[in-house]
ZALUM-713293 format. One record per residue (C-alpha): x, y, z. Coordinates in nm, 4 decimals, decimal comma, always signed. Example, Ala and Ser with C-alpha at 12.3 -4.5 7.8 and 13.67 -1.06 7.14 Angstrom:
% ZALUM-713293
      east     north        up
   +1,2300   -0,4500   +0,7800
   +1,3670   -0,1060   +0,7140
***
This chain:
% ZALUM-713293
      east     north        up
   -0,0099   +0,0173   +0,0075
   +0,1359   +0,3223   -0,1222
   +0,2066   +0,6186   +0,1664
   -0,0913   +0,8036   +0,3038
   +0,1086   +1,1519   +0,2074
   +0,3520   +1,2403   -0,0486
   +0,5101   +1,5252   +0,1341
   +0,5484   +1,7325   +0,4653
   +0,2665   +1,9615   +0,3727
   +0,0265   +1,6982   +0,4105
   +0,1572   +1,5746   +0,7473
   -0,0688   +1,6621   +1,0510
   +0,1464   +1,8203   +1,3231
   -0,0167   +1,7951   +1,6889
   +0,2611   +1,9782   +1,8781
   +0,3420   +1,7757   +2,2113
   +0,5204   +2,0646   +2,3836
   +0,2966   +2,2029   +2,6520
   +0,2279   +1,9681   +2,9122
   +0,3356   +1,9554   +3,2530
   +0,5552   +1,6126   +3,2248
   +0,8313   +1,8248   +3,0672
   +1,1483   +1,8724   +3,2311
   +1,4833   +2,0778   +3,2527
   +1,7539   +1,9649   +3,4035
   +1,9168   +2,2106   +3,7014
   +2,2598   +2,1828   +3,6254
   +2,1866   +2,1797   +3,2347
   +2,1860   +2,4936   +2,9998
   +1,8748   +2,6145   +3,0362
   +1,8937   +2,6268   +3,4461
   +2,0369   +2,9488   +3,5857
   +2,0481   +3,0535   +3,9443
   +2,0240   +3,4472   +3,9456
   +2,2417   +3,6499   +4,2362
   +1,9884   +3,6514   +4,4958
   +2,0137   +3,2469   +4,4422
   +1,6447   +3,2485   +4,2714
   +1,6913   +2,9498   +4,0213
   +1,5227   +2,9652   +3,6894
   +1,4554   +2,8941   +3,3195
   +1,5959   +3,0581   +3,0576
   +1,4441   +3,0901   +2,7140
   +1,4687   +3,3421   +2,4341
   +1,1295   +3,5031   +2,3109
   +1,0695   +3,4172   +1,9580
   +0,8802   +3,7507   +1,8673
   +1,1884   +3,9868   +1,9510
   +1,4788   +3,7569   +2,0058
   +1,5134   +3,9000   +2,4079
   +1,6238   +3,6527   +2,6926
   +1,3548   +3,6044   +2,9800
   +1,3112   +3,4130   +3,2919
   +1,0717   +3,1851   +3,4527
   +1,1815   +3,1439   +3,7501
   +1,0879   +2,8672   +4,0033
   +0,8990   +2,9318   +4,3299
   +1,0306   +2,8287   +4,6595
   +0,7688   +2,5567   +4,7640
   +0,8999   +2,3772   +4,4095
   +1,2538   +2,3003   +4,5743
   +1,0692   +2,0707   +4,8158
   +0,8968   +1,8311   +4,5182
   +1,0821   +1,5286   +4,4562
   +1,1600   +1,6376   +4,1168
   +1,3495   +1,8994   +4,1443
   +1,5193   +1,6805   +4,4698
   +1,6278   +1,4896   +4,1285
   +1,7753   +1,7504   +3,9805
   +1,4262   +1,8204   +3,7428
   +1,2901   +2,0941   +3,6597
   +0,9265   +2,0902   +3,5392
   +0,8867   +2,4274   +3,3716
   +0,5474   +2,4020   +3,2648
   +0,4098   +2,2653   +3,6365
   +0,5226   +2,5655   +3,6974
   +0,4305   +2,7743   +3,4616
   +0,0578   +2,6285   +3,5877
   +0,0894   +2,7425   +3,8750
   +0,1851   +3,1076   +3,8682
   -0,0764   +3,1368   +3,6437
   -0,3747   +2,9354   +3,8931
   -0,2148   +3,0150   +4,1852
   +0,0281   +3,3320   +4,1404
   +0,0343   +3,7088   +4,2206
   -0,0188   +3,9582   +3,9399
   +0,3165   +3,9833   +3,8350
   +0,3854   +3,5437   +3,8508
   +0,0706   +3,4987   +3,6624
   +0,2056   +3,7095   +3,3894
   +0,5175   +3,5653   +3,4136
   +0,3226   +3,2070   +3,3475
   +0,1376   +3,3125   +3,0716
   +0,4320   +3,4756   +2,8924
   +0,6193   +3,1484   +2,9162
   +0,3445   +2,9129   +2,7725
   +0,2668   +3,2257   +2,5069
   +0,5849   +3,1943   +2,3894
   +0,6179   +2,8038   +2,3389
   +0,2880   +2,8199   +2,1330
   +0,4078   +3,0312   +1,9094
   +0,7200   +2,8271   +1,8576
   +0,5394   +2,5277   +1,8541
   +0,3075   +2,6952   +1,5317
   +0,5905   +2,9057   +1,3587
   +0,7648   +2,5398   +1,3295
   +0,4415   +2,3833   +1,1428
   +0,2168   +2,2856   +1,4610
   -0,1954   +2,2507   +1,3532
   -0,2867   +2,1654   +1,7019
   -0,1171   +2,2277   +2,0403
   -0,1320   +1,9039   +2,2537
   -0,2434   +2,0428   +2,5759
   -0,1694   +1,8035   +2,9033
   -0,1848   +1,9372   +3,2951
   -0,2571   +1,5956   +3,4716
   +0,1195   +1,6503   +3,6581
   -0,0212   +1,9763   +3,7604
   -0,1285   +1,8092   +4,0928
   -0,2919   +1,5099   +4,2418
   -0,6234   +1,6632   +4,3048
   -0,8441   +1,6829   +4,0391
   -1,0096   +2,0270   +4,1059
   -0,6656   +2,1497   +4,0754
   -0,5792   +1,9481   +3,7450
   -0,9430   +2,0939   +3,6330
   -0,7891   +2,5333   +3,7381
   -0,4611   +2,4550   +3,5616
   -0,6603   +2,2804   +3,2570
   -0,8762   +2,5784   +3,2246
   -0,6446   +2,8546   +3,2600
   -0,3752   +2,6229   +3,0051
   -0,6755   +2,6598   +2,7157
   -0,7263   +3,0188   +2,8067
   -0,3617   +3,1542   +2,8331
   -0,2874   +2,9136   +2,5090
   -0,5731   +3,0710   +2,2778
   -0,4650   +3,4419   +2,3991
   -0,2005   +3,4115   +2,1080
   -0,2747   +3,0688   +1,8892
   -0,4329   +3,0805   +1,5442
   -0,4296   +2,6892   +1,5534
   -0,6814   +2,4308   +1,8109
   -0,6163   +2,3192   +2,1467
   -0,5483   +1,9410   +2,1757
   -0,6779   +1,8718   +2,4863
   -0,4927   +1,6058   +2,6672
   -0,5329   +1,3951   +2,9325
   -0,6264   +1,0421   +3,0935
   -0,9034   +1,1830   +3,2435
   -1,2789   +1,3018   +3,0973
   -1,3459   +1,5617   +3,3763
   -1,0143   +1,7521   +3,2946
   -1,0742   +1,7111   +2,8994
   -1,4378   +1,8597   +2,9605
   -1,3007   +2,1177   +3,1647
   -1,0938   +2,2192   +2,8939
   -1,3207   +2,1912   +2,5628
   -1,5593   +2,3980   +2,7681
   -1,2803   +2,6929   +2,8217
   -1,2026   +2,6831   +2,4317
   -1,3672   +2,9589   +2,2588
   -1,3424   +2,8184   +1,9398
   -1,2074   +3,0599   +1,7661
   -0,9298   +2,9092   +1,5778
   -1,0963   +2,6206   +1,4136
   -1,2365   +2,2855   +1,5737
   -1,0870   +2,1542   +1,8434
   -0,9369   +1,8065   +1,9282
   -0,9596   +1,5355   +2,1975
   -0,6907   +1,3411   +2,3010
   -0,8124   +1,0783   +2,3892
   -1,0553   +0,7949   +2,3672
   -0,9607   +0,4212   +2,4486
   -1,2131   +0,1088   +2,5490
   -1,2239   +0,1418   +2,9246
   -1,3582   +0,5466   +2,8538
   -1,5607   +0,5040   +2,5882
   -1,7996   +0,7994   +2,7519
   -1,5606   +1,0610   +2,5834
   -1,7126   +1,0052   +2,2559
   -1,9907   +1,1841   +2,4020
   -1,7422   +1,4983   +2,4879
   -1,6058   +1,4724   +2,1452
   -1,9859   +1,5435   +1,9786
   -2,0822   +1,8048   +2,2081
   -1,7849   +2,0134   +2,1470
   -1,7716   +1,9000   +1,7471
   -1,3908   +1,7944   +1,8443
   -1,2016   +1,5632   +1,5826
   -1,0999   +1,2741   +1,8083
   -0,7694   +1,0920   +1,8945
   -0,8480   +0,7279   +1,9785
   -0,6119   +0,4803   +2,1054
   -0,5398   +0,1158   +2,1069
   -0,5134   +0,0871   +2,4508
   -0,7073   -0,2197   +2,6005
   -0,9476   -0,2095   +2,8585
   -0,6974   -0,3231   +3,1592
   -0,3301   -0,2150   +3,0187
   -0,1090   -0,1474   +2,7137
   -0,1577   -0,3930   +2,3498
   +0,1224   -0,6979   +2,3162
   +0,1305   -0,6785   +1,9259
   +0,0299   -0,5065   +1,6179
   -0,2114   -0,7211   +1,5849
   -0,4107   -0,6542   +1,9467
   -0,3666   -0,2527   +1,8268
   -0,5586   -0,3041   +1,5599
   -0,8394   -0,4849   +1,7325
   -0,8846   -0,2850   +2,0089
   -0,8746   +0,0183   +1,7773
   -1,1332   -0,1640   +1,5711
   -1,3656   -0,1611   +1,8618
   -1,3296   +0,1797   +1,9389
   -1,4167   +0,2537   +1,6070
   -1,7297   +0,0979   +1,5935
   -1,7963   +0,3426   +1,8854
   -1,6716   +0,6115   +1,7417
   -1,8644   +0,5731   +1,4116
   -2,1614   +0,4736   +1,6132
   -2,1806   +0,8570   +1,6948
   -2,2224   +0,9933   +1,3807
   -1,8494   +1,0951   +1,4058
   -1,6809   +1,1380   +1,0738
   -1,3766   +0,8587   +0,9616
   -1,2183   +1,2180   +0,8445
   -1,2279   +1,3130   +1,2185
   -1,0679   +1,0533   +1,3507
   -0,7050   +1,0468   +1,4166
   -0,5656   +0,6884   +1,5628
   -0,3004   +0,6479   +1,7816
   -0,1352   +0,2808   +1,7768
   +0,0834   +0,3591   +2,0812
   +0,4257   +0,3443   +2,0671
   +0,6857   +0,2574   +2,3238
   +1,0299   +0,2770   +2,4329
   +1,2622   +0,0745   +2,1813
   +1,5257   +0,0491   +2,4916
   +1,2792   -0,1676   +2,6819
   +1,1806   -0,3817   +2,3811
   +1,3609   -0,4614   +2,0231
   +1,0168   -0,5556   +1,9037
   +0,8592   -0,2450   +2,0109
   +0,9437   -0,0525   +1,6538
   +0,8560   -0,3280   +1,4056
   +0,5061   -0,3497   +1,6524
   +0,4461   -0,0208   +1,5255
   +0,5147   -0,0298   +1,1879
   +0,3152   -0,3451   +1,1389
   +0,0227   -0,1757   +1,3407
   +0,0283   +0,1289   +1,1224
   +0,0333   -0,0998   +0,7874
   -0,2794   -0,2761   +0,9267
   -0,4963   -0,0004   +1,0451
   -0,4147   +0,1711   +0,7463
   -0,5148   -0,1196   +0,5520
   -0,8476   -0,1783   +0,7654
   -0,9766   +0,1752   +0,7587
   -0,8581   +0,3303   +0,4321
   -0,7314   +0,6628   +0,4068
   -0,9869   +0,8615   +0,5295
   -0,8789   +0,8443   +0,8808
   -0,5249   +0,9590   +1,0021
   -0,2398   +0,7836   +1,2114
   -0,0985   +0,9440   +1,4645
   +0,0984   +0,9163   +1,8134
   +0,3684   +1,0188   +2,0045
   +0,6306   +0,9819   +1,7944
   +0,9315   +1,0324   +2,0555
   +0,8246   +0,7533   +2,3493
   +1,0379   +0,5305   +2,1139
   +1,3358   +0,7057   +2,1943
   +1,3282   +0,8001   +2,5651
   +1,6503   +0,5881   +2,7614
   +1,8844   +0,6336   +2,5043
   +2,1549   +0,8873   +2,3531
   +2,0886   +1,1063   +2,0182
   +1,6949   +1,1135   +2,0403
   +1,6995   +1,3192   +1,7876
   +1,8337   +1,0584   +1,5014
   +1,5994   +0,8103   +1,6439
   +1,2698   +1,0432   +1,6443
   +1,3424   +1,1463   +1,2909
   +1,4431   +0,8141   +1,1595
   +1,1263   +0,6382   +1,3387
   +0,9102   +0,8996   +1,1879
   +1,0460   +0,8589   +0,8202
   +0,9534   +0,4660   +0,9016
   +0,6051   +0,5581   +1,0619
   +0,5455   +0,8051   +0,7376
   +0,6042   +0,4924   +0,5287
   +0,3990   +0,3039   +0,6872
   +0,0734   +0,5174   +0,6650
   +0,0938   +0,7220   +0,9188
   -0,0025   +1,1179   +0,7967
   -0,0034   +1,2818   +1,1485
   +0,1993   +1,2633   +1,4859
   +0,2174   +1,3936   +1,8521
   +0,5534   +1,5271   +1,7642
   +0,7789   +1,8719   +1,8813
   +0,8226   +2,0062   +1,5504
   +1,0955   +2,2363   +1,6482
   +1,2826   +1,9367   +1,7620
   +1,1880   +1,7186   +1,4641
   +1,0960   +1,8792   +1,2038
   +0,9339   +1,6970   +0,9219
   +1,0902   +1,8317   +0,6036
   +1,4496   +1,7649   +0,7052
   +1,2413   +1,3961   +0,7987
   +1,1726   +1,3139   +0,4207
   +1,5071   +1,4235   +0,3314
   +1,7213   +1,1723   +0,5416
   +1,9842   +0,9668   +0,3590
   +1,9089   +0,6259   +0,4216
   +2,2632   +0,4916   +0,3357
   +2,4326   +0,7323   +0,5925
   +2,5785   +0,5218   +0,8727
   +2,3643   +0,6730   +1,1576
   +2,0272   +0,6432   +1,0008
   +2,1613   +0,2464   +0,8875
   +2,1666   +0,2105   +1,2631
   +1,8859   +0,3671   +1,3655
   +1,6349   +0,2291   +1,1589
   +1,8720   -0,1286   +1,2513
   +1,7816   -0,0487   +1,6378
   +1,3723   +0,0224   +1,4742
   +1,3455   -0,2830   +1,3208
   +1,4484   -0,5192   +1,6055
   +1,8286   -0,6047   +1,4838
   +2,0221   -0,4517   +1,7327
   +1,9457   -0,6893   +2,0497
   +1,9930   -0,4684   +2,3314
   +2,0540   -0,1424   +2,1141
   +2,4092   -0,2700   +2,1697
   +2,5592   -0,1867   +1,7762
   +2,3869   +0,1514   +1,8755
   +2,5351   +0,2633   +2,1630
   +2,8695   +0,1215   +2,0544
   +2,8033   +0,3423   +1,7645
   +2,7554   +0,6422   +2,0135
   +3,0558   +0,5881   +2,2126
   +3,2532   +0,5559   +1,9455
   +3,1853   +0,8843   +1,7718
   +2,9514   +0,7382   +1,4717
   +2,6152   +0,9036   +1,5327
   +2,6834   +1,2624   +1,4456
***
């Protein structure tokens, strides 16, 4: 079966970066400590080029991520936006505005917004989602993809969207929460459906297809158009199991063959590279072969993974060949890839 798309312009980017899971290292290049001891995340204003700071509130220093050397920067921005004084609210909003503009400038057609880790308390999560949607839509020219594992949080996000930048997306619907389909119809939202089982993750391409088929049937019965459905086969780290790459590509092919070109196939493409060096290389090569298998969308950071570059990959270069072997299950325990990295052969 030929590719579902033939050019980068046909690929739908769901910008993944505005998530409260995202971290920068306290000893990394984006972290700094001011003269008064205040810690901050550094960034550059995309419009003016001026350096900016997102400061770290004192109480964040008691959190586990901080004590493990990490700063959850969008969690900090959301806390400032919901709970901070006026200047902190402005600081949090400016940080989110800047990332939204970066993602859109790089080609995102949706902004995936996830605040699940903003708090353990549902009401706090809902407040954070409402703030995140209202804040991004102040500057965004594309609609949100409201992303959560909890239908109440999704409902809050969709209700907060003003509809000013086209129809929103709901991410996601799975067998264990088919009731989220009612939210999609209520808010005229496009919908991401996943291949998850009722009680866990799928273990093969065939199981993915079976699970997707059940959710697809429920979605179509609600009157949701095939063209509004984005299927996420679920992608897992290749460092955990060398078969995960092949499972992903096989699942994409099976889903495309079963449901045709009217649906979209997407997913968190960068999941595959967790735990490995030179993640950008793996992500680029994975995206290339995912598109080759039939994907026409991705939940990606378009700043770090430009789709135009992916279409121009030199398949004969040694780094790409090594990453391809890794993803195709031809490199047990990632030994050849890691050895090449240590030898400086992946640059």
